[in-house]
C-alpha positions as CSV (number, residue, x, y, z in Angstrom):
1,X,52.0,41.0,18.3
2,X,49.6,38.1,19.1
3,X,50.0,35.5,21.8
4,X,50.3,32.8,19.0
5,X,53.6,34.6,18.0
6,X,54.9,35.9,21.4
7,X,54.6,32.5,23.2
8,X,56.7,30.5,20.7
9,X,59.2,33.2,20.5
10,X,59.6,33.2,24.3
11,X,59.4,29.4,24.8
12,X,61.3,28.3,21.7
13,X,63.9,31.0,21.2
14,X,64.5,33.3,24.3
15,X,64.3,30.6,26.9
16,X,66.7,28.2,25.2
17,X,69.1,31.1,24.5
18,X,68.9,32.3,28.1
19,X,69.7,28.8,29.4
20,X,72.6,28.3,27.0
21,X,74.0,31.8,28.0
22,X,73.7,30.8,31.7
23,X,75.8,27.7,31.1
24,X,78.4,29.5,29.1
25,X,78.8,32.8,30.9
26,X,78.5,32.5,34.6
27,X,81.2,31.2,37.0
28,X,79.8,28.2,38.5
29,X,80.4,27.6,42.2
30,X,81.2,23.8,41.9
31,X,81.1,21.1,39.5
32,X,77.8,20.0,40.9
33,X,76.3,23.3,40.0
34,X,77.8,23.2,36.6
35,X,76.4,19.8,36.0
36,X,73.0,20.8,37.1
37,X,73.0,23.9,34.9
38,X,74.0,21.7,31.9
39,X,71.3,19.1,32.7
40,X,68.7,21.8,33.2
41,X,69.5,23.5,29.9
42,X,69.6,20.1,28.0
43,X,66.4,18.9,29.4
44,X,64.7,22.2,28.6
45,X,66.0,22.0,25.0
46,X,64.8,18.5,24.6
47,X,61.4,19.1,26.1
48,X,60.8,22.1,23.8
49,X,62.0,20.2,20.9
50,X,59.6,17.2,21.4
51,X,56.4,19.0,22.7
52,X,56.7,22.3,20.9
53,X,54.8,23.2,17.8
54,X,57.3,24.4,15.3
55,X,55.4,26.9,13.1
56,X,56.6,30.4,14.0
57,X,60.3,29.3,14.3
58,X,61.9,26.7,12.1
59,X,61.9,23.0,13.3
60,X,65.7,22.8,13.2
61,X,66.4,25.5,15.6
62,X,66.8,23.1,18.6
63,X,69.8,21.6,16.7
64,X,71.4,25.0,16.6
65,X,70.8,25.4,20.3
66,X,72.3,21.9,21.0
67,X,75.5,22.9,19.2
68,X,75.6,26.2,21.2
69,X,75.0,24.3,24.4
70,X,78.0,22.1,23.7
71,X,80.2,25.2,23.0
72,X,79.0,26.7,26.2
73,X,79.8,23.6,28.2
74,X,83.4,23.6,26.7
75,X,83.8,27.3,27.5
76,X,82.5,27.3,31.0
77,X,84.0,24.2,32.6
78,X,87.5,25.5,33.0
79,X,86.0,28.5,35.0
80,X,84.4,26.4,37.7
81,X,85.3,27.8,41.1
82,X,87.0,25.5,43.7
83,X,84.1,25.3,46.1
84,X,82.7,22.3,48.0
85,X,80.8,19.9,45.8
86,X,77.7,19.8,48.1
87,X,76.6,23.3,49.1
88,X,74.9,23.9,52.5
89,X,72.5,26.4,54.0
90,X,71.2,29.1,51.8
91,X,73.5,27.9,49.0
92,X,71.4,24.8,48.8
93,X,68.3,26.5,47.4
94,X,69.5,26.9,43.8
95,X,70.5,23.2,43.4
96,X,67.2,22.1,44.9
97,X,65.3,24.3,42.6
98,X,67.3,23.0,39.7
99,X,66.7,19.4,40.5
100,X,62.9,20.1,40.8
101,X,62.9,21.8,37.4
102,X,64.8,18.9,35.8
103,X,62.4,16.4,37.3
104,X,59.4,18.4,35.8
105,X,61.1,18.6,32.4
106,X,61.9,14.8,32.6
107,X,58.2,14.2,33.0
108,X,57.4,16.3,29.9
109,X,60.0,14.5,27.9
110,X,58.8,11.0,29.0
111,X,55.2,12.0,28.1
112,X,56.2,13.3,24.7
113,X,58.3,10.2,23.9
114,X,55.4,8.1,25.0
115,X,53.2,9.7,22.3
116,X,55.3,7.8,19.8
117,X,53.9,4.5,20.9
118,X,51.0,3.3,18.8
119,X,47.9,2.8,21.0
120,X,46.5,-0.1,18.9
121,X,46.6,-1.8,15.5
122,X,47.1,0.9,12.9
123,X,45.2,1.4,9.7
124,X,47.6,1.7,6.7
125,X,47.2,4.7,4.5
126,X,49.0,6.1,1.5
127,X,50.1,9.8,1.5
128,X,47.1,12.2,1.2
129,X,49.4,14.8,-0.3
130,X,52.1,14.6,-3.1
131,X,54.9,16.7,-4.3
132,X,56.1,18.5,-1.2
133,X,57.9,18.4,2.2
134,X,55.5,18.4,5.2
135,X,55.8,18.9,8.9
136,X,53.6,17.2,11.4
137,X,52.0,19.7,13.7
138,X,49.8,17.3,15.7
139,X,50.2,13.5,15.8
140,X,50.7,10.8,18.2
141,X,49.0,9.1,21.3
142,X,49.9,11.7,24.0
143,X,48.4,15.2,24.6
144,X,52.0,16.5,24.8
145,X,52.3,15.9,21.1
146,X,48.8,16.1,19.8
147,X,46.0,18.4,20.7
148,X,43.5,15.8,19.3
149,X,44.2,13.3,22.2
150,X,42.1,15.4,24.5
151,X,38.9,14.1,22.8
152,X,39.6,10.7,24.3
153,X,38.4,12.2,27.6
154,X,35.1,11.2,29.2
155,X,33.6,14.7,28.9
156,X,30.4,14.7,27.0
157,X,31.4,17.7,24.8
158,X,34.2,15.5,23.3
159,X,32.0,12.6,22.2
160,X,30.9,14.0,18.8
161,X,34.6,14.3,17.9
162,X,36.1,11.2,19.5
163,X,37.2,9.9,16.1
164,X,39.8,12.5,15.7
165,X,41.8,11.5,18.7
166,X,44.7,10.0,16.8
167,X,44.5,12.4,13.9
168,X,47.5,13.9,12.1
169,X,47.8,17.6,11.0
170,X,50.2,18.5,8.3
171,X,51.7,21.8,6.9
172,X,54.0,22.2,4.0
173,X,57.4,23.7,4.7
174,X,60.2,24.9,2.3
175,X,63.9,24.2,2.4
176,X,64.5,26.8,5.1
177,X,61.7,25.5,7.5
178,X,59.2,28.2,6.7
179,X,55.6,27.3,6.2
180,X,54.3,30.7,5.0
181,X,55.3,34.1,3.6
182,X,55.6,35.9,7.0
183,X,55.2,34.9,10.6
184,X,51.4,34.7,10.9
185,X,49.8,36.3,7.7
186,X,46.1,36.7,7.6
187,X,45.7,35.7,4.0
188,X,45.3,31.9,3.8
189,X,46.9,32.0,0.3
190,X,50.2,33.1,1.9
191,X,50.7,29.6,3.4
192,X,52.6,27.1,1.2
193,X,50.1,24.3,1.7
194,X,47.1,26.3,0.7
195,X,45.7,24.9,-2.6
196,X,47.8,21.7,-2.5
197,X,45.9,18.7,-4.0
198,X,44.6,16.2,-1.6
199,X,44.3,12.6,-2.9
200,X,42.6,9.6,-1.6
201,X,44.9,7.8,1.0
202,X,43.0,4.5,0.4
203,X,40.4,3.0,-2.1
204,X,36.8,3.1,-1.0
205,X,33.5,4.8,-1.1
206,X,32.6,8.4,-0.2
207,X,30.4,8.4,2.8
208,X,30.1,12.2,3.1
209,X,31.4,15.4,1.5
210,X,30.9,19.0,2.2
211,X,32.0,22.1,0.1
212,X,30.0,25.2,1.2
213,X,32.1,27.1,3.6
214,X,34.4,30.0,2.7
215,X,38.0,30.1,3.5
216,X,38.7,32.1,6.7
217,X,41.3,34.8,7.5
218,X,44.1,33.5,9.9
219,X,43.6,32.9,12.7
220,X,39.8,32.9,12.9
221,X,38.5,29.2,13.5
222,X,34.9,28.2,12.7
223,X,33.9,26.2,15.8
224,X,30.5,25.5,14.5
225,X,31.7,23.5,11.5
226,X,34.7,21.7,13.1
227,X,35.7,19.7,9.9
228,X,35.0,22.6,7.5
229,X,34.8,21.4,3.9
230,X,35.7,17.7,4.0
231,X,35.4,14.2,2.7
232,X,34.8,11.0,4.6
233,X,35.9,7.8,2.9
234,X,34.9,4.3,3.9
235,X,37.9,2.0,3.3
236,X,38.0,-1.7,4.5
237,X,35.5,-0.9,7.3
238,X,37.2,2.3,8.5
239,X,36.1,5.8,8.0
240,X,38.9,8.2,6.9
241,X,38.4,12.0,7.3
242,X,40.2,14.6,5.2
243,X,39.3,17.9,6.6
244,X,39.6,21.8,6.1
245,X,39.4,21.7,2.3
246,X,39.4,24.8,0.2
247,X,36.1,26.4,-0.7
248,X,34.9,25.2,-4.2
249,X,37.6,22.5,-4.5
250,X,35.9,19.3,-3.3
251,X,35.6,16.9,-6.2
252,X,34.1,13.8,-4.4
253,X,30.4,13.3,-3.8
254,X,28.6,10.9,-1.4
255,X,28.3,7.5,-3.0
256,X,31.3,7.9,-5.3
257,X,33.9,5.2,-5.5
258,X,37.5,6.4,-5.5
259,X,40.8,4.8,-6.0
260,X,44.0,5.4,-4.0
261,X,45.7,8.5,-5.2
262,X,42.5,9.9,-6.9
263,X,42.2,13.7,-6.4
264,X,39.6,14.6,-3.8
265,X,40.0,18.4,-3.5
266,X,42.5,21.0,-2.3
267,X,43.9,22.2,1.1
268,X,42.1,25.2,2.5
269,X,41.4,27.0,5.7
270,X,37.8,26.1,6.6
271,X,36.5,24.8,9.9
272,X,38.2,24.7,13.3
273,X,41.6,25.7,12.1
274,X,44.1,28.3,13.1
275,X,45.8,28.3,9.7
276,X,45.7,26.3,6.5
277,X,46.6,22.6,7.0
278,X,45.3,19.1,6.2
279,X,43.8,17.0,8.9
280,X,43.5,13.3,8.4
281,X,42.3,10.6,10.7
282,X,40.8,7.1,10.8
283,X,38.0,5.8,12.9
284,X,35.3,3.2,13.1
285,X,32.0,4.3,11.6
286,X,30.3,7.0,13.6
287,X,27.0,6.6,15.3
288,X,23.8,8.2,13.8
289,X,24.0,11.9,14.0
290,X,27.7,12.0,15.0
291,X,29.7,10.9,12.0
292,X,33.0,11.9,13.6
293,X,32.1,10.2,16.9
294,X,33.4,6.7,16.1
295,X,36.2,5.0,18.0
296,X,39.5,6.4,16.9
297,X,42.0,4.2,15.0
298,X,45.8,5.1,14.8
299,X,47.1,5.4,11.2
300,X,50.4,4.8,9.6
301,X,51.1,6.6,6.4
302,X,53.3,4.7,4.1
303,X,54.4,2.6,7.0
304,X,55.2,5.4,9.3
305,X,53.5,6.4,12.5
306,X,53.7,10.3,12.5
307,X,54.3,12.2,15.7
308,X,54.5,16.0,16.2
309,X,57.8,17.3,14.8
310,X,58.2,14.6,12.2
311,X,59.0,15.6,8.6
312,X,58.0,13.7,5.5
313,X,58.4,14.2,1.8
314,X,55.9,12.6,-0.6
């Protein structure tokens, strides 16, 4: 089983279950110890919910864990032992460790919530996909909710991709929260979003299009062609990238004029992608030789600033 599967199962399933079981099953030495256990479990659940990428396990699982935590609290409170509220000596180690862990988790929660703040004036777009329910995998202004934010760094290697810093990655999910037939199938066609029609999110002119790369097995990214098959639109002075399109599906050509909602191609699995998804971002025009190196611009899609974990239906 690959790391891409094992890590989410541990961080998003086993760890929360372990913390809930700890709250509900052990005999706590004092009310202070019980309260710290509850705070630690609650903070961990919230941090995982906000910062976690919900692909291997469904996005609603934290809600289930929250209900279980409340049940564990009700069950364990009457069992608290009648001990001093403030432990001393060697018994002080566990509360201190719990407070430290809660502080670390609070920092993660604060950073993730901060990612919901728009970093500037947004560019308004219409949905680039239609006819489905979609989950935001990356989106926001903090590295805790979007892997793209790291390209804002000063390192030279990020400069050609700076425009993607406030980009949004979307996958399609069904009513049960699944995004594919299986946990991590290698066939890109097993993912529900594969082949979905991509439409122009704004009216403008096609600056660049590419459609010569084959769709890759999952998870085998192509780091030499980061955007894969793609289209760049110029809309109202902004460049809008729609990336990772399916081989042979791109309809737009450089110089074409397109209207909002006009089909551009289909979702594929080309370029730097771990599995089929649509990447969309807005930026200022890129400098010569670096079309994706323009200054990033946050986007709102149908009036909504999308952050990791958000769900939309268009």
